[in-house]
Backbone bond lengths (Angstrom), bond angles and torsions (degrees), N, CA, C in turn:
res aa  C-N    CA-C-N  psi(-1)  N-CA   C-N-CA  omega(-1)  CA-C   N-CA-C  phi
1 X - - - 1.437 - - 1.530 108.20 -
2 X 1.299 115.93 128.99 1.460 122.45 175.99 1.515 107.99 -99.99
3 X 1.309 117.68 119.50 1.447 123.31 -176.93 1.527 109.91 -91.35
4 X 1.321 114.64 129.33 1.463 121.82 176.16 1.521 107.79 -109.76
5 X 1.336 118.71 100.21 1.463 121.33 -175.69 1.521 113.17 -63.16
6 X 1.299 118.36 -19.95 1.479 121.87 -179.53 1.513 114.28 -88.99
7 X 1.335 116.02 -8.04 1.453 120.99 -175.64 1.525 111.66 -62.51
8 X 1.315 117.25 -50.93 1.452 120.31 -179.17 1.539 112.06 -63.99
9 X 1.320 115.72 -36.12 1.466 120.92 175.50 1.515 110.23 -60.92
10 X 1.343 116.40 -43.45 1.471 120.31 179.68 1.536 110.62 -64.82
11 X 1.314 116.41 -38.11 1.480 119.23 178.47 1.511 111.42 -66.44
12 X 1.324 116.48 -32.74 1.471 120.37 -176.52 1.530 113.70 -85.10
13 X 1.317 117.75 3.74 1.466 119.95 -179.68 1.535 111.98 -56.08
14 X 1.316 117.06 -38.90 1.453 120.30 179.23 1.512 112.61 -84.52
15 X 1.331 116.29 -8.96 1.470 121.07 177.59 1.513 115.12 77.13
16 X 1.345 119.48 8.26 1.445 120.96 -176.63 1.493 116.28 -103.05
17 X 1.328 120.15 3.59 1.454 121.95 -176.34 1.534 109.41 -94.02
18 X 1.345 117.11 108.55 1.472 120.57 -176.31 1.528 112.80 -116.00
19 X 1.297 117.46 41.27 1.465 121.34 -177.06 1.512 113.27 -65.04
20 X 1.306 118.26 -20.63 1.467 120.59 -179.23 1.531 111.48 -61.86
21 X 1.320 117.44 -25.99 1.447 122.04 -178.23 1.528 112.59 -75.23
22 X 1.326 117.28 -15.76 1.478 121.08 -177.72 1.541 110.20 -64.23
23 X 1.327 115.45 129.20 1.464 122.08 -179.27 1.530 111.53 -95.99
24 X 1.306 118.84 2.05 1.449 123.48 178.76 1.531 112.50 61.60
25 X 1.318 117.78 35.82 1.469 122.09 -177.76 1.522 112.27 -82.25
26 X 1.332 117.86 -26.61 1.463 121.44 179.90 1.520 115.08 88.38
27 X 1.314 118.02 1.50 1.460 120.95 -179.65 1.532 110.99 -59.27
28 X 1.316 117.38 -33.49 1.473 121.94 -176.83 1.535 113.09 -58.80
29 X 1.304 116.82 -33.11 1.447 119.61 -176.03 1.526 114.36 -78.91
30 X 1.310 116.21 -21.28 1.460 120.78 -177.41 1.526 113.59 -63.84
31 X 1.311 117.51 -27.00 1.458 121.27 -175.80 1.503 114.78 -109.00
32 X 1.315 118.13 0.87 1.473 120.11 -177.25 1.537 110.77 -66.45
33 X 1.342 116.87 121.12 1.455 119.16 -179.12 1.530 113.88 -69.07
34 X 1.331 115.59 -18.65 1.472 119.66 179.01 1.545 112.81 -90.66
35 X 1.311 116.04 -15.97 1.454 119.22 -176.63 1.520 110.57 60.46
36 X 1.321 115.54 42.34 1.473 121.39 -177.09 1.521 109.74 -56.48
37 X 1.321 115.31 131.02 1.461 120.61 -177.04 1.518 112.14 -67.25
38 X 1.315 118.13 -38.95 1.445 121.46 179.93 1.514 109.29 -82.78
39 X 1.288 116.34 114.72 1.463 122.28 179.82 1.520 109.92 -69.48
40 X 1.337 116.61 139.09 1.468 118.78 175.73 1.516 111.71 -54.10
41 X 1.303 117.13 -36.73 1.471 119.67 -177.94 1.529 111.21 -62.49
42 X 1.332 117.61 -37.04 1.466 120.35 177.64 1.523 109.92 -70.38
43 X 1.288 116.56 -44.09 1.462 120.88 179.60 1.526 110.13 -59.79
44 X 1.322 117.38 -45.14 1.464 121.68 179.65 1.514 110.90 -65.95
45 X 1.331 116.99 -37.36 1.473 120.66 179.20 1.533 109.62 -63.95
46 X 1.351 116.70 -42.48 1.473 120.15 177.99 1.509 109.58 -58.46
47 X 1.332 116.60 -43.12 1.469 120.79 -179.70 1.521 110.89 -63.40
48 X 1.323 116.86 -45.02 1.451 121.48 -179.41 1.536 111.80 -63.43
49 X 1.300 115.45 -32.91 1.470 120.02 179.54 1.529 112.68 -80.08
50 X 1.343 115.83 -9.49 1.461 119.18 -179.37 1.519 112.97 82.66
51 X 1.337 116.22 19.42 1.477 121.26 -178.97 1.550 108.73 -85.34
52 X 1.296 115.24 71.98 1.460 123.09 -176.93 1.515 112.47 -57.40
53 X 1.341 117.27 -42.34 1.445 121.48 -177.51 1.531 112.07 -63.77
54 X 1.317 116.00 -39.15 1.464 120.13 179.28 1.510 111.17 -67.66
55 X 1.341 116.44 -39.28 1.471 120.75 178.43 1.542 109.05 -66.13
56 X 1.309 116.73 -47.71 1.458 120.20 -178.87 1.535 111.55 -65.40
57 X 1.304 116.37 -25.94 1.465 122.21 176.30 1.528 112.29 -69.10
58 X 1.331 117.37 -13.21 1.454 123.13 179.87 1.527 111.94 -106.29
59 X 1.292 117.68 23.34 1.475 122.14 -175.97 1.520 111.53 -57.19
60 X 1.309 118.33 -42.57 1.485 120.25 179.43 1.508 111.17 -60.05
61 X 1.308 115.95 -44.81 1.472 119.91 178.85 1.525 111.46 -64.28
62 X 1.334 116.26 -42.14 1.459 120.18 -179.54 1.526 111.48 -60.87
63 X 1.329 115.92 -39.95 1.466 119.59 179.22 1.520 113.26 -82.97
64 X 1.308 118.18 -8.07 1.474 121.73 177.42 1.531 111.11 -82.63
65 X 1.308 116.23 -21.08 1.476 120.39 -178.51 1.522 110.38 -58.18
66 X 1.320 115.97 134.61 1.465 121.30 -179.60 1.529 113.47 -80.01
67 X 1.325 116.33 -11.00 1.485 121.35 -177.46 1.538 110.49 59.09
68 X 1.332 116.39 32.14 1.454 120.86 -177.40 1.542 113.21 -79.40
69 X 1.304 115.97 -15.22 1.472 123.95 178.08 1.521 113.85 69.64
70 X 1.302 117.74 13.56 1.455 119.16 174.95 1.512 110.04 -61.68
71 X 1.327 116.71 -34.22 1.454 121.38 178.89 1.503 113.25 -62.69
72 X 1.317 115.60 -29.31 1.475 121.33 -178.05 1.524 112.49 -81.09
73 X 1.320 117.43 -20.19 1.457 120.15 -171.47 1.531 114.49 -60.68
74 X 1.324 118.02 -30.71 1.459 120.48 179.13 1.521 113.37 -117.51
75 X 1.309 117.69 13.14 1.449 119.60 -178.36 1.546 110.21 -67.78
76 X 1.329 116.50 115.87 1.462 120.05 -176.67 1.526 113.47 -67.16
77 X 1.332 117.23 -20.79 1.455 120.96 -178.81 1.516 111.97 -94.44
78 X 1.348 116.96 -7.80 1.452 119.70 -179.35 1.517 113.85 70.11
79 X 1.314 117.45 29.89 1.475 121.30 179.87 1.512 107.86 -69.57
80 X 1.303 116.72 136.64 1.456 123.44 177.46 1.530 107.78 -87.98
81 X 1.305 115.67 78.21 1.463 122.34 -172.72 1.525 111.38 -63.52
82 X 1.306 117.75 -46.20 1.467 120.39 -179.61 1.543 110.97 -62.50
83 X 1.310 116.92 -38.50 1.458 120.22 178.49 1.529 110.31 -66.70
84 X 1.340 116.20 -38.88 1.467 120.15 175.66 1.528 111.43 -61.37
85 X 1.322 116.38 -41.34 1.448 121.22 178.09 1.528 110.26 -63.96
86 X 1.317 117.30 -41.71 1.465 121.40 176.48 1.517 111.03 -60.51
87 X 1.328 116.12 -40.88 1.468 121.30 178.04 1.535 109.62 -62.18
88 X 1.309 116.92 -44.17 1.469 119.87 178.76 1.535 110.01 -63.82
89 X 1.311 118.02 -40.51 1.464 120.90 178.08 1.530 110.74 -62.38
90 X 1.300 116.81 -42.77 1.468 120.51 178.22 1.510 110.87 -60.93
91 X 1.330 116.72 -44.55 1.451 121.78 178.51 1.521 110.57 -60.23
92 X 1.335 116.67 -48.22 1.466 120.94 -179.51 1.530 110.49 -60.32
93 X 1.326 116.68 -44.28 1.475 120.40 179.13 1.532 111.22 -61.24
94 X 1.320 117.13 -40.53 1.473 120.54 176.14 1.501 111.39 -61.86
95 X 1.330 116.03 -42.82 1.463 120.96 -179.59 1.535 110.96 -62.37
96 X 1.339 115.77 -44.63 1.464 120.42 179.25 1.511 110.39 -63.54
97 X 1.315 116.73 -41.62 1.464 121.25 179.19 1.529 110.87 -63.80
98 X 1.327 116.43 -43.10 1.460 121.18 178.88 1.533 111.17 -63.01
99 X 1.316 116.70 -39.23 1.475 120.33 178.98 1.514 110.38 -67.14
100 X 1.320 116.99 -38.23 1.460 121.66 -179.35 1.512 111.21 -65.87
101 X 1.334 117.96 -32.29 1.459 122.30 -178.81 1.519 111.72 -80.47
102 X 1.331 116.24 -21.25 1.489 119.79 -175.59 1.488 111.55 -77.21
């Protein structure tokens, strides 16, 4: 695993990424209508650890999310999962745009 210490800082530029609140309980996956294989808690943990490559490797999953917020309905920590996913999408789109300009 290659750690990018600036990755979490880049995600927090908009101030909407609250993955630190995740307790890793797994409640979020119980209600997902897509049955997404990658648990939000794992994705958020990768981001917190600065594992940029692992997060970017899940781009398809990140963009598959319906943003329906069913995962948030029973979250005991009140994590804004859909907003975190939006933040990840914004970051990925910026990265793709930056690569296209280079």
